[in-house]
C-alpha positions in Angstrom: 89.8 96.6 145.7 91.1 96.9 142.2 94.1 95.0 141.0 97.0 97.1 139.9 96.6 96.0 136.2 93.0 97.2 136.1 93.6 100.7 137.4 95.2 102.1 134.2 92.5 100.5 132.1 89.7 102.0 134.3 91.3 105.4 134.2 91.6 105.3 130.4 87.9 104.2 130.1 86.8 106.9 132.5 88.8 109.5 130.5 87.2 108.4 127.2 83.7 108.6 128.8 84.4 112.1 130.1 85.8 113.3 126.7 82.8 111.8 124.9 80.5 113.6 127.2 82.3 116.9 126.5 81.8 116.4 122.8 78.0 116.3 123.2 77.8 119.4 125.5 77.4 121.9 122.6 74.7 119.7 121.1 72.6 119.7 124.3 73.4 123.4 125.1 72.0 124.2 121.6 69.1 121.7 122.2 68.1 123.6 125.4 67.8 126.9 123.5 66.1 125.2 120.6 63.6 123.8 123.0 62.9 127.3 124.4 62.6 128.6 120.8 60.0 125.8 120.0 58.1 126.6 123.2 57.9 130.3 122.2 56.5 129.2 118.8 53.9 126.9 120.4 52.9 129.5 122.9 53.0 132.4 120.4 55.4 134.2 122.8 56.9 136.9 120.6 59.3 138.2 123.3 60.8 134.7 123.9 60.8 134.1 120.1 62.8 137.3 119.6 65.3 136.2 122.2 66.1 133.1 120.2 66.3 134.7 116.7 69.0 136.9 115.3 66.6 138.8 113.1 69.3 140.7 111.2 71.3 137.5 110.3 68.1 135.5 109.5 66.7 138.3 107.4 69.9 138.6 105.4 70.1 134.9 104.8 66.5 134.6 103.7 66.7 137.7 101.5 69.8 136.3 99.8 68.1 133.0 99.2 65.0 134.7 97.8 67.1 136.8 95.4 69.2 133.7 94.4 66.2 131.5 93.8 64.4 134.2 91.8 67.6 134.5 89.6 67.7 130.7 89.2 64.1 130.5 88.2 64.1 133.5 85.8 67.8 134.1 84.9 69.2 137.6 84.6 65.8 139.2 84.5 64.9 137.5 87.8 68.1 138.8 89.4 67.4 142.3 88.2 63.8 142.1 89.3 64.7 140.7 92.7 67.2 143.5 93.3 64.7 146.1 92.3 62.2 144.5 94.5 64.6 144.6 97.5 62.1 146.5 99.7 59.4 144.0 98.8 61.7 141.2 99.7 62.4 142.9 103.1 58.6 143.0 103.8 58.2 139.4 102.7 61.1 138.3 105.0 59.6 140.3 107.9 56.4 138.5 107.4 58.1 135.1 107.6 60.1 135.8 110.8 57.1 135.5 113.2 56.1 132.7 115.7 52.8 132.1 113.9 54.6 131.3 110.6 56.9 128.8 112.4 53.9 127.4 114.3 52.2 126.7 110.9 55.2 124.6 109.9 55.1 122.7 113.2 51.4 122.0 112.7 52.1 120.7 109.2 54.5 118.2 110.8 52.0 117.0 113.4 53.1 119.3 116.3 49.9 121.0 117.2 49.9 123.5 120.1 48.1 121.0 122.4 51.0 118.5 122.1 54.1 118.8 124.3 57.3 120.1 122.7 59.9 117.3 122.6 62.4 117.5 125.5 66.0 118.6 125.3 67.4 115.1 124.9 65.0 114.2 122.1 65.8 117.5 120.3 69.5 116.9 120.9 69.3 113.8 118.7 68.5 116.1 115.7 71.2 118.7 116.4 74.5 118.6 114.6 77.2 120.9 116.2 79.3 122.7 113.6 82.3 125.0 113.7 82.2 128.6 115.0 79.6 127.9 117.7 77.0 127.0 115.1 74.5 124.1 115.3 72.3 122.7 112.6 68.9 121.1 113.1 67.7 118.4 110.7 64.3 116.8 110.6 65.3 113.3 109.3 68.2 111.2 110.4 71.2 112.0 108.2 69.0 114.5 106.4 70.0 118.0 105.4 70.1 121.0 107.8 66.8 122.8 108.0 67.5 125.3 110.7 70.8 126.9 111.6 71.6 128.3 115.0 74.6 130.2 116.3 75.8 130.7 119.9 75.7 134.4 120.5 76.7 135.5 124.0 75.7 132.1 125.5 72.3 131.8 123.7 71.8 129.8 120.5 69.8 132.0 118.1 68.3 131.1 114.8 70.4 132.6 111.9 69.3 130.5 108.9 66.5 128.5 107.4 67.6 126.0 104.8 64.2 124.5 104.1 62.0 125.3 101.2 60.5 128.8 100.6 57.4 128.6 98.6 55.2 131.3 97.1 51.8 129.8 98.1 48.2 130.7 97.2 47.4 134.4 97.1 51.1 135.3 96.8 51.8 134.4 100.5 55.3 133.1 101.2 55.5 129.8 103.1 58.4 127.9 104.8 58.6 124.1 104.8 61.3 121.5 105.1 
């Protein structure tokens, strides 16, 4: 039986543990959906991939980045050219938002399709909950966000890619962190 003096201390400690657990709930909710997203990439499951991607938001974010980066690389002429090339940018972004493109990034980082996808708890260690139901995924401890997800009707969906966008060989766009 507990002594009277211990009871308040134990209740306070239990309260702190419960509150700390609540603070990590969004992280692991996001990690569960991110796990499903990664499985869809590994398996090439377009339907599951589409369930975890807000294509309109991701397309707008990538398009904005491509136009901004073209402007930074080529000044006003780059901005003007990027705006005129809007339909081409749309096509380029549509080409990027596919499971096989993301699978290529995973393979570059050592996650081949024959390897298991990390579990929810492992993924949760690389998820940073943010405001407004958003969560960012980083690839290195204390590193920058690479993927941005947002809770939309109870499902975390990819809305942004903050990694590098490269124009590779043959004019093919490539994503990397």
